[in-house]
Biopython code that builds the backbone (N, CA, C, O; Angstrom):
import numpy as np
from Bio.PDB.StructureBuilder import StructureBuilder

atoms = [
    (1, "UNK", "N", (79.301, 84.273, 23.463)),
    (1, "UNK", "CA", (79.453, 85.669, 24.518)),
    (1, "UNK", "C", (78.496, 85.075, 25.562)),
    (1, "UNK", "O", (78.718, 84.930, 26.764)),
    (2, "UNK", "N", (77.004, 84.649, 24.631)),
    (2, "UNK", "CA", (76.425, 83.355, 26.005)),
    (2, "UNK", "C", (77.208, 82.641, 27.127)),
    (2, "UNK", "O", (77.155, 82.716, 28.354)),
    (3, "UNK", "N", (77.828, 82.043, 26.408)),
    (3, "UNK", "CA", (78.916, 80.584, 27.463)),
    (3, "UNK", "C", (79.494, 80.901, 27.926)),
    (3, "UNK", "O", (80.185, 80.040, 28.470)),
    (4, "UNK", "N", (79.915, 82.525, 28.277)),
    (4, "UNK", "CA", (81.432, 83.278, 29.299)),
    (4, "UNK", "C", (79.772, 83.921, 29.811)),
    (4, "UNK", "O", (79.325, 83.381, 30.823)),
    (5, "UNK", "N", (79.477, 84.288, 29.592)),
    (5, "UNK", "CA", (78.258, 84.835, 31.259)),
    (5, "UNK", "C", (77.146, 83.115, 31.345)),
    (5, "UNK", "O", (76.015, 83.543, 31.575)),
    (6, "UNK", "N", (77.065, 81.683, 31.267)),
    (6, "UNK", "CA", (76.578, 80.996, 31.871)),
    (6, "UNK", "C", (77.484, 81.152, 32.808)),
    (6, "UNK", "O", (77.149, 81.546, 33.926)),
    (7, "UNK", "N", (79.482, 80.710, 32.325)),
    (7, "UNK", "CA", (79.299, 80.022, 33.141)),
    (7, "UNK", "C", (80.123, 80.581, 34.414)),
    (7, "UNK", "O", (80.528, 79.873, 35.337)),
    (8, "UNK", "N", (80.365, 82.504, 34.256)),
    (8, "UNK", "CA", (80.086, 82.671, 34.890)),
    (8, "UNK", "C", (79.399, 82.794, 36.133)),
    (8, "UNK", "O", (79.921, 82.730, 37.246)),
    (9, "UNK", "N", (77.915, 83.017, 35.813)),
    (9, "UNK", "CA", (77.338, 82.565, 36.249)),
    (9, "UNK", "C", (77.106, 80.991, 37.424)),
    (9, "UNK", "O", (76.575, 80.870, 38.528)),
    (10, "UNK", "N", (77.786, 80.033, 36.516)),
    (10, "UNK", "CA", (77.734, 79.353, 37.523)),
    (10, "UNK", "C", (78.894, 79.285, 38.011)),
    (10, "UNK", "O", (78.730, 78.591, 39.014)),
    (11, "UNK", "N", (80.188, 79.613, 37.940)),
    (11, "UNK", "CA", (81.497, 79.520, 39.291)),
    (11, "UNK", "C", (80.667, 80.218, 40.322)),
    (11, "UNK", "O", (80.810, 79.985, 41.523)),
    (12, "UNK", "N", (79.714, 81.157, 39.805)),
    (12, "UNK", "CA", (79.743, 82.823, 40.817)),
    (12, "UNK", "C", (78.690, 81.732, 41.948)),
    (12, "UNK", "O", (79.027, 81.701, 43.132)),
    (13, "UNK", "N", (77.474, 80.904, 41.506)),
    (13, "UNK", "CA", (76.747, 80.300, 42.083)),
    (13, "UNK", "C", (77.230, 79.259, 42.650)),
    (13, "UNK", "O", (76.420, 78.751, 43.425)),
    (14, "UNK", "N", (79.023, 78.294, 42.533)),
    (14, "UNK", "CA", (79.556, 77.191, 43.628)),
    (14, "UNK", "C", (80.218, 78.703, 44.430)),
    (14, "UNK", "O", (80.212, 78.447, 45.634)),
    (15, "UNK", "N", (80.541, 79.543, 44.301)),
    (15, "UNK", "CA", (81.047, 79.366, 45.477)),
    (15, "UNK", "C", (80.062, 80.572, 46.243)),
    (15, "UNK", "O", (80.222, 81.071, 47.356)),
    (16, "UNK", "N", (78.964, 80.851, 45.200)),
    (16, "UNK", "CA", (78.394, 81.339, 46.590)),
    (16, "UNK", "C", (77.434, 79.491, 47.865)),
    (16, "UNK", "O", (76.710, 79.395, 48.856)),
    (17, "UNK", "N", (77.736, 79.074, 47.443)),
    (17, "UNK", "CA", (77.686, 77.680, 48.188)),
    (17, "UNK", "C", (78.451, 77.823, 48.475)),
    (17, "UNK", "O", (78.541, 78.643, 49.390)),
    (18, "UNK", "N", (79.595, 77.222, 48.011)),
    (18, "UNK", "CA", (80.695, 77.392, 48.924)),
    (18, "UNK", "C", (80.569, 78.124, 50.303)),
    (18, "UNK", "O", (80.597, 77.480, 51.352)),
    (19, "UNK", "N", (80.421, 79.569, 50.275)),
    (19, "UNK", "CA", (80.486, 80.569, 51.456)),
    (19, "UNK", "C", (79.345, 80.035, 52.181)),
    (19, "UNK", "O", (79.342, 79.989, 53.412)),
    (20, "UNK", "N", (78.287, 79.593, 51.402)),
    (20, "UNK", "CA", (77.027, 79.524, 52.232)),
    (20, "UNK", "C", (76.867, 78.776, 53.273)),
    (20, "UNK", "O", (76.298, 79.142, 54.301)),
    (21, "UNK", "N", (77.559, 77.234, 53.000)),
    (21, "UNK", "CA", (77.450, 76.269, 53.872)),
    (21, "UNK", "C", (79.386, 76.596, 54.766)),
    (21, "UNK", "O", (79.996, 75.706, 55.358)),
    (22, "UNK", "N", (79.773, 77.675, 54.629)),
    (22, "UNK", "CA", (81.477, 76.542, 55.243)),
    (22, "UNK", "C", (80.382, 77.748, 56.662)),
    (22, "UNK", "O", (79.371, 78.449, 56.632)),
    (23, "UNK", "N", (81.408, 77.339, 57.677)),
    (23, "UNK", "CA", (81.299, 76.997, 60.032)),
    (23, "UNK", "C", (82.339, 78.585, 59.518)),
    (23, "UNK", "O", (82.964, 79.002, 58.544)),
    (24, "UNK", "N", (81.924, 79.064, 61.108)),
    (24, "UNK", "CA", (82.983, 79.607, 61.824)),
    (24, "UNK", "C", (83.577, 78.592, 63.094)),
    (24, "UNK", "O", (82.948, 77.770, 63.760)),
    (25, "UNK", "N", (84.863, 78.930, 63.155)),
    (25, "UNK", "CA", (85.330, 78.491, 64.277)),
    (25, "UNK", "C", (85.146, 79.521, 65.413)),
    (25, "UNK", "O", (84.836, 80.701, 65.582)),
    (26, "UNK", "N", (85.446, 78.609, 65.976)),
    (26, "UNK", "CA", (84.987, 77.681, 66.574)),
    (26, "UNK", "C", (83.665, 76.886, 66.821)),
    (26, "UNK", "O", (83.514, 76.997, 68.038)),
    (27, "UNK", "N", (82.420, 76.000, 66.242)),
    (27, "UNK", "CA", (80.822, 76.166, 65.664)),
    (27, "UNK", "C", (80.855, 74.590, 66.769)),
    (27, "UNK", "O", (79.929, 73.976, 66.237)),
    (28, "UNK", "N", (81.367, 73.649, 67.933)),
    (28, "UNK", "CA", (81.347, 72.765, 68.855)),
    (28, "UNK", "C", (82.253, 72.751, 70.136)),
    (28, "UNK", "O", (83.281, 73.143, 69.586)),
    (29, "UNK", "N", (82.639, 72.569, 71.549)),
    (29, "UNK", "CA", (83.015, 72.414, 72.408)),
    (29, "UNK", "C", (84.483, 71.711, 71.522)),
    (29, "UNK", "O", (84.921, 70.740, 70.904)),
    (30, "UNK", "N", (84.811, 73.281, 72.128)),
    (30, "UNK", "CA", (86.807, 72.866, 72.270)),
    (30, "UNK", "C", (87.397, 71.802, 73.475)),
    (30, "UNK", "O", (87.096, 72.166, 74.612)),
    (31, "UNK", "N", (88.022, 70.813, 73.409)),
    (31, "UNK", "CA", (88.681, 69.873, 73.305)),
    (31, "UNK", "C", (90.514, 70.163, 74.558)),
    (31, "UNK", "O", (91.619, 70.260, 74.023)),
    (32, "UNK", "N", (90.331, 70.232, 76.032)),
    (32, "UNK", "CA", (91.401, 70.641, 75.704)),
    (32, "UNK", "C", (92.431, 69.571, 76.995)),
    (32, "UNK", "O", (92.340, 69.721, 78.214)),
    (33, "UNK", "N", (93.204, 68.703, 76.401)),
    (33, "UNK", "CA", (93.923, 67.872, 76.678)),
    (33, "UNK", "C", (94.681, 68.623, 77.853)),
    (33, "UNK", "O", (95.043, 69.798, 77.786)),
    (34, "UNK", "N", (94.869, 67.782, 78.937)),
    (34, "UNK", "CA", (95.986, 68.256, 79.915)),
    (34, "UNK", "C", (96.702, 66.581, 80.179)),
    (34, "UNK", "O", (96.051, 65.541, 80.076)),
    (35, "UNK", "N", (98.103, 66.664, 80.515)),
    (35, "UNK", "CA", (99.000, 65.764, 80.418)),
    (35, "UNK", "C", (99.712, 65.216, 81.696)),
    (35, "UNK", "O", (100.571, 64.355, 81.888)),
    (36, "UNK", "N", (98.748, 66.374, 82.776)),
    (36, "UNK", "CA", (98.432, 65.772, 84.131)),
    (36, "UNK", "C", (97.656, 65.822, 85.041)),
    (36, "UNK", "O", (96.591, 66.437, 84.991)),
    (37, "UNK", "N", (98.132, 65.089, 86.156)),
    (37, "UNK", "CA", (96.719, 64.832, 86.545)),
    (37, "UNK", "C", (95.784, 66.070, 87.580)),
    (37, "UNK", "O", (96.352, 67.089, 87.972)),
    (38, "UNK", "N", (94.387, 65.790, 87.898)),
    (38, "UNK", "CA", (93.477, 67.221, 88.290)),
    (38, "UNK", "C", (94.759, 67.647, 89.837)),
    (38, "UNK", "O", (95.319, 66.897, 90.637)),
    (39, "UNK", "N", (94.780, 68.912, 89.697)),
    (39, "UNK", "CA", (94.742, 69.776, 91.295)),
    (39, "UNK", "C", (96.714, 69.686, 90.732)),
    (39, "UNK", "O", (97.425, 69.299, 91.659)),
    (40, "UNK", "N", (97.284, 69.918, 89.748)),
    (40, "UNK", "CA", (99.010, 69.980, 88.998)),
    (40, "UNK", "C", (98.475, 70.771, 88.950)),
    (40, "UNK", "O", (97.288, 71.096, 88.933)),
    (41, "UNK", "N", (100.419, 71.636, 88.893)),
    (41, "UNK", "CA", (100.360, 73.324, 88.154)),
    (41, "UNK", "C", (99.648, 72.893, 87.244)),
    (41, "UNK", "O", (98.454, 73.153, 87.387)),
    (42, "UNK", "N", (100.048, 72.075, 85.953)),
    (42, "UNK", "CA", (99.694, 71.923, 84.374)),
    (42, "UNK", "C", (97.906, 71.552, 84.708)),
    (42, "UNK", "O", (97.603, 70.712, 83.860)),
    (43, "UNK", "N", (97.629, 71.620, 84.905)),
    (43, "UNK", "CA", (95.874, 71.462, 85.905)),
    (43, "UNK", "C", (95.396, 72.469, 85.614)),
    (43, "UNK", "O", (94.582, 72.659, 84.711)),
    (44, "UNK", "N", (96.168, 73.788, 86.870)),
    (44, "UNK", "CA", (95.482, 74.849, 87.578)),
    (44, "UNK", "C", (95.700, 76.014, 85.885)),
    (44, "UNK", "O", (94.930, 76.596, 85.121)),
    (45, "UNK", "N", (96.440, 75.925, 85.946)),
    (45, "UNK", "CA", (96.467, 76.854, 84.239)),
    (45, "UNK", "C", (95.833, 76.513, 83.148)),
    (45, "UNK", "O", (95.453, 77.343, 82.322)),
    (46, "UNK", "N", (95.624, 75.014, 83.019)),
    (46, "UNK", "CA", (94.486, 74.688, 82.429)),
    (46, "UNK", "C", (93.398, 75.484, 81.806)),
    (46, "UNK", "O", (93.110, 75.979, 80.716)),
    (47, "UNK", "N", (92.841, 75.351, 83.239)),
    (47, "UNK", "CA", (91.478, 75.610, 83.890)),
    (47, "UNK", "C", (91.793, 76.793, 83.641)),
    (47, "UNK", "O", (91.024, 77.147, 82.748)),
    (48, "UNK", "N", (92.517, 77.680, 83.917)),
    (48, "UNK", "CA", (92.612, 79.213, 83.618)),
    (48, "UNK", "C", (92.816, 79.537, 82.132)),
    (48, "UNK", "O", (91.820, 79.709, 81.430)),
    (49, "UNK", "N", (93.518, 79.589, 81.835)),
    (49, "UNK", "CA", (93.661, 79.093, 80.108)),
    (49, "UNK", "C", (92.307, 78.779, 80.099)),
    (49, "UNK", "O", (91.500, 79.368, 80.819)),
    (50, "UNK", "N", (92.022, 77.931, 79.366)),
    (50, "UNK", "CA", (90.103, 77.166, 79.356)),
    (50, "UNK", "C", (89.278, 78.963, 79.570)),
    (50, "UNK", "O", (89.076, 80.029, 78.989)),
    (51, "UNK", "N", (89.117, 78.400, 80.538)),
    (51, "UNK", "CA", (88.465, 79.532, 80.345)),
    (51, "UNK", "C", (87.959, 81.305, 80.194)),
    (51, "UNK", "O", (86.930, 81.980, 80.222)),
    (52, "UNK", "N", (89.785, 81.512, 79.984)),
    (52, "UNK", "CA", (89.593, 83.001, 79.136)),
    (52, "UNK", "C", (89.061, 82.630, 77.841)),
    (52, "UNK", "O", (88.204, 83.272, 77.232)),
    (53, "UNK", "N", (89.749, 81.298, 77.357)),
    (53, "UNK", "CA", (90.054, 80.947, 75.745)),
    (53, "UNK", "C", (87.995, 81.004, 75.395)),
    (53, "UNK", "O", (87.462, 81.686, 74.519)),
    (54, "UNK", "N", (87.378, 80.212, 76.244)),
    (54, "UNK", "CA", (86.010, 80.025, 76.164)),
    (54, "UNK", "C", (85.176, 81.541, 75.980)),
    (54, "UNK", "O", (84.245, 81.827, 75.228)),
    (55, "UNK", "N", (86.066, 82.548, 77.195)),
    (55, "UNK", "CA", (85.137, 83.598, 77.003)),
    (55, "UNK", "C", (85.500, 84.785, 75.585)),
    (55, "UNK", "O", (84.802, 85.617, 75.005)),
    (56, "UNK", "N", (86.883, 84.356, 75.442)),
    (56, "UNK", "CA", (87.085, 84.534, 73.992)),
    (56, "UNK", "C", (86.678, 84.673, 72.780)),
    (56, "UNK", "O", (86.518, 85.624, 72.015)),
    (57, "UNK", "N", (86.446, 82.834, 72.710)),
    (57, "UNK", "CA", (86.344, 82.087, 71.293)),
    (57, "UNK", "C", (84.656, 82.330, 72.079)),
    (57, "UNK", "O", (85.080, 82.423, 73.231)),
    (58, "UNK", "N", (83.630, 82.435, 72.184)),
    (58, "UNK", "CA", (82.015, 82.491, 72.532)),
    (58, "UNK", "C", (81.870, 81.024, 72.691)),
    (58, "UNK", "O", (80.879, 80.644, 72.068)),
    (59, "UNK", "N", (82.710, 79.718, 73.507)),
    (59, "UNK", "CA", (82.354, 78.601, 72.956)),
    (59, "UNK", "C", (83.011, 77.720, 74.174)),
    (59, "UNK", "O", (84.002, 78.216, 74.709)),
    (60, "UNK", "N", (82.617, 76.659, 74.577)),
    (60, "UNK", "CA", (82.816, 75.408, 75.624)),
    (60, "UNK", "C", (84.332, 74.995, 75.586)),
    (60, "UNK", "O", (84.739, 74.755, 74.449)),
    (61, "UNK", "N", (85.577, 74.819, 76.963)),
    (61, "UNK", "CA", (85.870, 74.586, 75.971)),
    (61, "UNK", "C", (86.536, 73.735, 77.619)),
    (61, "UNK", "O", (86.874, 74.224, 78.697)),
    (62, "UNK", "N", (86.483, 72.140, 77.055)),
    (62, "UNK", "CA", (86.419, 71.374, 78.154)),
    (62, "UNK", "C", (88.255, 70.654, 78.666)),
    (62, "UNK", "O", (89.285, 70.309, 78.087)),
    (63, "UNK", "N", (87.822, 70.737, 79.827)),
    (63, "UNK", "CA", (89.520, 70.013, 80.543)),
    (63, "UNK", "C", (89.457, 68.702, 80.575)),
    (63, "UNK", "O", (88.930, 68.164, 81.549)),
    (64, "UNK", "N", (90.067, 67.807, 79.343)),
    (64, "UNK", "CA", (90.598, 66.626, 79.878)),
    (64, "UNK", "C", (91.595, 65.770, 79.895)),
    (64, "UNK", "O", (92.113, 65.125, 78.983)),
    (65, "UNK", "N", (91.826, 65.832, 81.092)),
    (65, "UNK", "CA", (93.263, 65.308, 82.491)),
    (65, "UNK", "C", (93.163, 64.023, 81.686)),
    (65, "UNK", "O", (91.997, 63.629, 81.671)),
    (66, "UNK", "N", (94.170, 63.073, 80.870)),
    (66, "UNK", "CA", (95.207, 62.143, 80.105)),
    (66, "UNK", "C", (95.795, 62.625, 80.721)),
    (66, "UNK", "O", (96.054, 63.823, 80.604)),
    (67, "UNK", "N", (96.386, 61.618, 81.931)),
    (67, "UNK", "CA", (97.317, 61.757, 82.666)),
    (67, "UNK", "C", (98.082, 60.193, 82.808)),
    (67, "UNK", "O", (97.421, 59.190, 83.078)),
    (68, "UNK", "N", (99.618, 60.158, 82.576)),
    (68, "UNK", "CA", (100.221, 58.605, 82.646)),
    (68, "UNK", "C", (101.161, 58.337, 81.222)),
    (68, "UNK", "O", (100.948, 58.403, 80.011)),
    (69, "UNK", "N", (102.316, 57.998, 82.097)),
    (69, "UNK", "CA", (103.707, 57.555, 81.090)),
    (69, "UNK", "C", (104.553, 58.994, 80.864)),
    (69, "UNK", "O", (105.415, 59.116, 79.994)),
    (70, "UNK", "N", (104.181, 60.001, 81.743)),
    (70, "UNK", "CA", (105.426, 60.858, 81.678)),
    (70, "UNK", "C", (104.025, 62.131, 80.655)),
    (70, "UNK", "O", (104.371, 63.313, 80.639)),
    (71, "UNK", "N", (103.067, 61.897, 80.154)),
    (71, "UNK", "CA", (102.283, 63.423, 79.144)),
    (71, "UNK", "C", (101.841, 62.543, 78.506)),
    (71, "UNK", "O", (100.662, 62.655, 78.168)),
    (72, "UNK", "N", (102.794, 61.017, 77.984)),
    (72, "UNK", "CA", (102.455, 60.587, 76.690)),
    (72, "UNK", "C", (101.126, 60.203, 76.399)),
    (72, "UNK", "O", (100.480, 60.304, 75.356)),
    (73, "UNK", "N", (100.860, 59.784, 77.409)),
    (73, "UNK", "CA", (99.225, 59.430, 77.158)),
    (73, "UNK", "C", (98.421, 60.243, 76.321)),
    (73, "UNK", "O", (97.814, 60.002, 75.278)),
    (74, "UNK", "N", (98.538, 61.125, 76.921)),
    (74, "UNK", "CA", (96.955, 62.947, 76.364)),
    (74, "UNK", "C", (98.161, 63.505, 74.871)),
    (74, "UNK", "O", (97.586, 63.957, 73.881)),
    (75, "UNK", "N", (99.174, 63.455, 74.849)),
    (75, "UNK", "CA", (100.168, 63.574, 74.042)),
    (75, "UNK", "C", (99.651, 62.351, 72.568)),
    (75, "UNK", "O", (99.290, 62.638, 71.426)),
    (76, "UNK", "N", (99.757, 61.505, 72.981)),
    (76, "UNK", "CA", (99.443, 61.315, 71.703)),
    (76, "UNK", "C", (97.579, 60.649, 71.537)),
    (76, "UNK", "O", (97.135, 59.803, 70.761)),
    (77, "UNK", "N", (96.849, 61.487, 72.650)),
    (77, "UNK", "CA", (95.159, 61.308, 72.358)),
    (77, "UNK", "C", (95.383, 62.389, 70.933)),
    (77, "UNK", "O", (94.835, 62.378, 69.831)),
    (78, "UNK", "N", (96.626, 63.450, 71.630)),
    (78, "UNK", "CA", (96.045, 64.674, 71.035)),
    (78, "UNK", "C", (96.416, 64.423, 69.671)),
    (78, "UNK", "O", (96.189, 65.181, 68.728)),
    (79, "UNK", "N", (97.323, 62.700, 69.595)),
    (79, "UNK", "CA", (98.036, 63.584, 67.948)),
    (79, "UNK", "C", (97.473, 63.224, 67.364)),
    (79, "UNK", "O", (97.307, 63.661, 66.225)),
    (80, "UNK", "N", (96.727, 61.960, 67.989)),
    (80, "UNK", "CA", (95.538, 60.688, 67.368)),
    (80, "UNK", "C", (94.044, 61.670, 66.712)),
    (80, "UNK", "O", (93.452, 61.581, 65.636)),
    (81, "UNK", "N", (93.877, 62.354, 67.617)),
    (81, "UNK", "CA", (92.270, 63.089, 66.655)),
    (81, "UNK", "C", (92.698, 63.417, 66.104)),
    (81, "UNK", "O", (93.923, 63.314, 66.029)),
    (82, "UNK", "N", (91.859, 64.144, 65.210)),
    (82, "UNK", "CA", (91.189, 64.090, 64.063)),
    (82, "UNK", "C", (92.037, 66.115, 64.336)),
    (82, "UNK", "O", (92.073, 66.936, 65.252)),
    (83, "UNK", "N", (92.494, 66.032, 63.038)),
    (83, "UNK", "CA", (93.293, 67.518, 62.774)),
    (83, "UNK", "C", (92.522, 68.392, 62.229)),
    (83, "UNK", "O", (92.561, 68.481, 61.002)),
    (84, "UNK", "N", (91.752, 69.137, 62.881)),
    (84, "UNK", "CA", (90.062, 69.856, 63.094)),
    (84, "UNK", "C", (90.546, 71.061, 64.320)),
    (84, "UNK", "O", (90.148, 72.196, 64.059)),
    (85, "UNK", "N", (90.964, 70.984, 64.988)),
    (85, "UNK", "CA", (91.096, 72.538, 65.718)),
    (85, "UNK", "C", (90.609, 72.833, 67.073)),
    (85, "UNK", "O", (90.569, 73.902, 67.682)),
    (86, "UNK", "N", (90.144, 71.308, 67.505)),
    (86, "UNK", "CA", (88.553, 70.841, 68.442)),
    (86, "UNK", "C", (89.537, 69.958, 69.499)),
    (86, "UNK", "O", (89.176, 69.371, 70.519)),
    (87, "UNK", "N", (90.715, 70.042, 69.000)),
    (87, "UNK", "CA", (91.500, 68.619, 70.016)),
    (87, "UNK", "C", (92.511, 69.337, 70.104)),
    (87, "UNK", "O", (93.353, 69.406, 69.209)),
    (88, "UNK", "N", (92.569, 69.997, 71.238)),
    (88, "UNK", "CA", (94.474, 70.370, 71.442)),
    (88, "UNK", "C", (95.194, 70.036, 73.187)),
    (88, "UNK", "O", (94.802, 69.643, 74.286)),
    (89, "UNK", "N", (96.508, 70.514, 72.492)),
    (89, "UNK", "CA", (96.841, 69.983, 73.992)),
    (89, "UNK", "C", (97.782, 70.887, 75.224)),
    (89, "UNK", "O", (98.202, 71.913, 74.690)),
    (90, "UNK", "N", (98.128, 70.812, 76.381)),
    (90, "UNK", "CA", (98.031, 71.126, 77.247)),
    (90, "UNK", "C", (99.361, 70.875, 78.026)),
    (90, "UNK", "O", (99.283, 70.706, 79.243)),
    (91, "UNK", "N", (100.384, 70.846, 77.503)),
    (91, "UNK", "CA", (101.937, 69.919, 78.010)),
    (91, "UNK", "C", (102.533, 70.256, 78.317)),
    (91, "UNK", "O", (102.625, 71.381, 77.825)),
    (92, "UNK", "N", (103.705, 69.973, 79.397)),
    (92, "UNK", "CA", (105.246, 70.461, 79.823)),
    (92, "UNK", "C", (106.109, 70.272, 79.255)),
    (92, "UNK", "O", (105.968, 69.395, 78.403)),
    (93, "UNK", "N", (107.036, 70.718, 79.321)),
    (93, "UNK", "CA", (108.664, 70.656, 78.821)),
    (93, "UNK", "C", (109.275, 68.849, 78.788)),
    (93, "UNK", "O", (110.217, 68.345, 78.176)),
    (94, "UNK", "N", (108.173, 68.202, 79.806)),
    (94, "UNK", "CA", (108.832, 66.912, 80.118)),
    (94, "UNK", "C", (108.137, 65.842, 78.388)),
    (94, "UNK", "O", (108.633, 64.968, 77.677)),
    (95, "UNK", "N", (106.747, 66.628, 78.407)),
    (95, "UNK", "CA", (105.790, 65.675, 76.631)),
    (95, "UNK", "C", (107.088, 66.467, 75.862)),
    (95, "UNK", "O", (107.992, 65.699, 75.533)),
    (96, "UNK", "N", (107.273, 67.744, 75.570)),
    (96, "UNK", "CA", (107.713, 67.603, 74.316)),
    (96, "UNK", "C", (109.721, 67.875, 74.568)),
    (96, "UNK", "O", (110.588, 67.959, 73.699)),
    (97, "UNK", "N", (109.812, 67.924, 75.631)),
    (97, "UNK", "CA", (111.756, 68.043, 75.511)),
    (97, "UNK", "C", (112.038, 65.950, 75.862)),
    (97, "UNK", "O", (112.356, 65.078, 75.053)),
    (98, "UNK", "N", (111.784, 65.858, 77.149)),
    (98, "UNK", "CA", (112.290, 64.818, 77.992)),
    (98, "UNK", "C", (111.954, 63.365, 77.384)),
    (98, "UNK", "O", (112.431, 62.231, 77.420)),
    (99, "UNK", "N", (111.374, 63.726, 77.075)),
    (99, "UNK", "CA", (110.549, 62.890, 76.878)),
    (99, "UNK", "C", (110.181, 61.164, 75.343)),
    (99, "UNK", "O", (109.649, 60.073, 75.138)),
    (100, "UNK", "N", (111.129, 62.425, 74.725)),
    (100, "UNK", "CA", (112.017, 62.225, 73.480)),
    (100, "UNK", "C", (113.260, 61.188, 73.658)),
    (100, "UNK", "O", (113.180, 60.092, 73.103)),
    (101, "UNK", "N", (114.662, 61.601, 74.600)),
    (101, "UNK", "CA", (115.233, 61.476, 75.012)),
    (101, "UNK", "C", (114.802, 59.662, 75.772)),
    (101, "UNK", "O", (115.442, 58.647, 75.499)),
    (102, "UNK", "N", (113.750, 59.717, 76.595)),
    (102, "UNK", "CA", (113.771, 58.973, 77.618)),
    (102, "UNK", "C", (112.659, 57.752, 76.912)),
    (102, "UNK", "O", (112.828, 56.557, 77.150)),
    (103, "UNK", "N", (111.909, 58.083, 76.328)),
    (103, "UNK", "CA", (110.591, 57.072, 76.060)),
    (103, "UNK", "C", (110.921, 56.344, 74.222)),
    (103, "UNK", "O", (111.088, 57.243, 73.397)),
    (104, "UNK", "N", (111.005, 54.899, 73.652)),
    (104, "UNK", "CA", (111.287, 54.933, 72.382)),
    (104, "UNK", "C", (110.670, 55.500, 71.297)),
    (104, "UNK", "O", (111.160, 55.378, 70.174)),
]
sb = StructureBuilder()
sb.init_structure("model")
sb.init_model(0)
sb.init_chain("A")
sb.init_seg("    ")
for serial, (resi, resn, name, xyz) in enumerate(atoms, 1):
    if name == "N":
        sb.init_residue(resn, " ", resi, " ")
    sb.init_atom(name, np.array(xyz, "f"), 0.0, 1.0, " ", f" {name:<3s}", serial, name[0])
structure = sb.get_structure()
């Protein structure tokens, strides 16, 4: 019986440690990559979305324009980013529909 009590205490202490070290999302600024140049329609929309997202998440959202190659440069940057939710993509139908038929 004592062994069971010790085992339960051990498991509870590990669970409590995991809960205490867990971070809430987002704990740092979010990078919103835009596949167009500054001033284009996608960029303007991304800045509106970034402001609303920042207000809702209570965290800074940085708009990062990565224009070129029909949006492939920005999409590639996001695809190679760490899969932690801190780098997101604001793309167009060209980036996800047309480019797959145009570029190898």
